[in-house]
C-alpha positions in Angstrom: -43.2 53.2 14.0 -39.3 53.7 14.3 -38.1 56.0 16.7 -36.7 59.4 15.5 -32.9 60.4 16.6 -33.1 64.1 15.4 -35.2 67.3 16.2 -36.8 69.5 13.9 -36.4 72.7 15.6 -37.7 76.1 14.8 -36.0 76.4 11.3 -37.0 73.0 10.1 -37.2 71.8 7.2 -34.2 74.5 6.2 -32.4 73.0 9.1 -32.4 69.4 10.9 -30.9 69.1 14.2 -28.6 66.4 15.2 -28.8 64.6 18.2 -26.3 66.7 20.0 -28.1 69.6 18.8 -25.8 70.6 15.8 -27.7 72.1 12.9 -27.3 70.3 9.9 -28.8 72.1 6.4 -30.9 71.0 3.7 -29.1 70.0 0.8 -31.7 68.2 -1.4 -35.6 68.1 -1.4 -37.3 65.6 -3.4 -41.3 65.0 -3.2 -40.7 61.9 -0.6 -37.6 62.8 1.3 -35.3 65.6 2.2 -31.5 65.1 2.7 -29.3 66.9 5.2 -25.6 67.3 5.8 -23.4 67.4 9.1 -21.2 70.3 8.7 -18.3 68.5 10.6 -18.5 64.9 9.6 -20.2 65.6 6.2 -22.5 63.0 6.5 -25.6 62.8 4.7 -28.9 62.3 6.5 -32.1 61.1 4.4 -35.4 61.9 6.3 -38.7 60.7 4.6 -40.9 63.3 4.4 -43.9 60.9 5.6 -42.1 61.5 9.1 -43.4 65.1 9.5 -46.5 64.9 7.5 -45.3 67.1 4.7 -45.9 64.2 2.2 -48.8 61.7 2.8 -49.7 58.5 1.0 -52.8 56.2 0.6 -53.9 53.1 -1.1 -55.8 55.5 -3.2 -53.1 57.9 -4.0 -50.7 55.1 -4.6 -52.9 53.5 -7.3 -53.8 56.8 -9.1 -50.5 58.5 -9.3 -48.0 55.5 -9.4 -47.6 55.7 -13.2 -46.7 59.2 -13.0 -43.7 59.1 -10.9 -40.2 58.3 -12.2 -38.3 55.3 -10.8 -36.5 57.4 -8.5 -39.3 58.8 -6.9 -41.2 55.4 -6.3 -37.9 54.1 -4.6 -37.8 57.2 -2.7 -41.6 56.6 -1.5 -40.9 52.8 -0.9 -37.8 53.5 1.3 -39.9 55.6 3.5 -43.1 53.4 3.8 -42.2 51.7 7.1 -43.1 55.2 8.9 -46.9 54.6 7.9 -47.3 51.0 8.7 -50.1 52.2 11.4 -52.2 52.9 8.2 -55.3 50.5 7.8 -54.4 50.2 3.9 -50.8 49.6 4.6 -50.8 46.2 3.6 -52.7 46.9 0.5 -50.1 49.4 -0.2 -47.2 46.9 -0.1 -49.3 44.4 -2.0 -50.0 47.0 -4.9 -46.4 47.9 -5.0 -45.2 44.2 -5.1 -47.7 43.8 -8.0 -45.9 46.5 -10.2 -43.1 45.7 -12.6 -40.4 47.9 -10.7 -37.4 45.6 -9.3 -36.1 49.0 -7.8 -39.3 49.5 -5.9 -39.1 45.8 -4.8 -35.8 46.2 -3.3 -36.6 49.0 -1.5 -39.9 47.8 0.1 -38.6 44.3 0.8 -38.2 45.0 4.6 -41.7 46.0 4.9 -42.9 42.9 3.0 -41.4 40.8 5.4 -42.6 42.6 8.1 -46.2 43.3 7.6 -47.5 40.3 5.3 -48.3 37.0 6.3 -45.3 34.9 6.4 -46.3 32.4 3.2 -47.4 35.6 1.2 -44.4 37.6 2.0 -42.1 34.7 1.2 -43.7 34.2 -2.0 -43.3 37.7 -3.3 -39.6 37.8 -2.2 -38.9 34.6 -4.0 -40.5 35.9 -6.8 -38.6 39.4 -6.8 -35.4 37.4 -6.0 -35.4 35.5 -9.3 -35.8 38.9 -11.2 -33.6 41.8 -9.6 -29.7 42.1 -10.4 -27.4 40.3 -7.8 -26.0 43.7 -6.9 -29.2 44.6 -5.5 -30.6 41.3 -4.2 -29.1 41.6 -0.6 -31.9 43.6 0.4 -34.4 40.9 -0.7 -32.3 38.4 1.0 -32.1 40.0 4.3 -35.9 40.6 4.0 -36.6 36.7 3.0 -34.4 35.7 6.5 -36.7 38.1 8.3 -39.7 36.2 7.2 -38.5 33.0 9.2 -39.9 30.8 6.4 -38.7 27.2 6.8 -38.1 27.2 2.8 -35.6 30.4 3.1 -32.5 28.3 3.9 -32.7 26.2 0.5 -33.4 29.3 -1.5 -30.5 31.3 -0.3 -28.2 28.5 -1.1 -29.1 28.2 -4.5 -29.2 32.2 -4.8 -25.7 32.5 -3.5 -24.7 29.8 -6.0 -26.2 31.6 -8.7 -24.8 35.2 -7.8 -21.1 33.3 -7.4 -21.4 31.7 -10.9 -22.3 35.2 -12.3 -19.0 36.7 -10.8 -15.8 37.2 -12.6 -13.2 36.8 -9.9 -9.4 36.7 -10.8 -6.2 38.4 -10.8 -7.4 41.1 -12.9 -10.4 41.9 -10.9 -8.6 44.8 -9.0 -12.1 47.2 -9.0 -14.8 47.4 -6.4 -17.7 45.1 -8.0 -20.8 45.8 -6.4 -22.0 42.2 -7.3 -19.0 40.8 -5.4 -20.0 42.7 -2.6 -23.6 41.6 -2.7 -22.4 37.8 -2.7 -20.8 38.7 0.3 -23.9 40.0 2.2 -26.0 37.2 0.6 -23.9 34.6 2.6 -24.0 36.5 5.5 -27.4 36.6 5.6 -27.9 32.9 4.5 -25.6 32.0 7.8 -27.9 34.2 9.8 -30.9 32.0 8.5 -28.9 28.8 9.7 -27.0 27.8 6.9 -23.9 25.9 8.0 -20.8 27.8 7.1 -19.3 24.6 5.3 -22.0 25.4 2.7 -20.0 28.4 1.3 -16.5 27.4 2.3 -15.1 27.4 -1.3 -16.8 30.4 -2.1 -15.6 32.3 1.0 -12.1 31.3 0.1 -12.5 32.7 -3.3 -14.1 36.2 -2.1 -11.7 36.4 0.7 -8.4 36.3 -1.7 -10.1 39.0 -4.1 -7.5 41.4 -5.8 -9.3 44.4 -4.3 -8.2 45.4 -1.0 -11.7 47.1 -0.2 -13.3 43.7 -1.2 -11.2 42.0 1.3 -11.7 44.7 4.0 -15.6 44.0 3.5 -15.3 40.6 3.4 -13.2 40.8 6.9 -16.3 43.0 8.1 -19.1 40.8 7.0 -17.7 37.5 7.1 -14.4 37.6 9.0 -15.7 36.0 12.2 -17.4 32.7 10.2 -14.2 32.7 7.8 -11.1 34.3 9.5 -8.6 35.7 7.0 -5.4 34.5 6.8 
């Protein structure tokens, strides 16, 4: 289980304390999470309710109630599932989610798939989901695929980047932030982490680096600037 950088304090759940003791008020409560806001930085802090036990999950509950939850509630649960990895039914819960026709849930739980299931099984499940989710949501699955360390990951990611790049409309009129283009940048970054040569994406990188939107160019520099220095 991951470490928790905040403290609950006597006023929790109405208030969550930051690492320096700053009280952060509750601004949103959902069945599977609570969201707090730092009073000075205005940063939002999302906390799974599985952390404090105010919400619980089991395979039986998942199977019984999944169809009753909204897509947003399902994603919210899946984002917090890695706080219950010590449960004996954790792997079966992951498998259950991946059997459902819910790409949003697949994206949210992709990291847990890579971390908890056998390598070949995780790769197969993530490969299937990668072929279905929209490009703008694919980077989480790509990151999870890299985490599996499967020997077929590099070839899969090269093909995926090609498909994403072909779907983009990048030209002098593309002046707004485009989540598909941002996802392409992240997918190239993860493909490089998997061991793909930077030469493989040279033309793609030059096109992305010259994007008309300055925020996209800045995003490129943050994530790919070391591999493809901006002019």
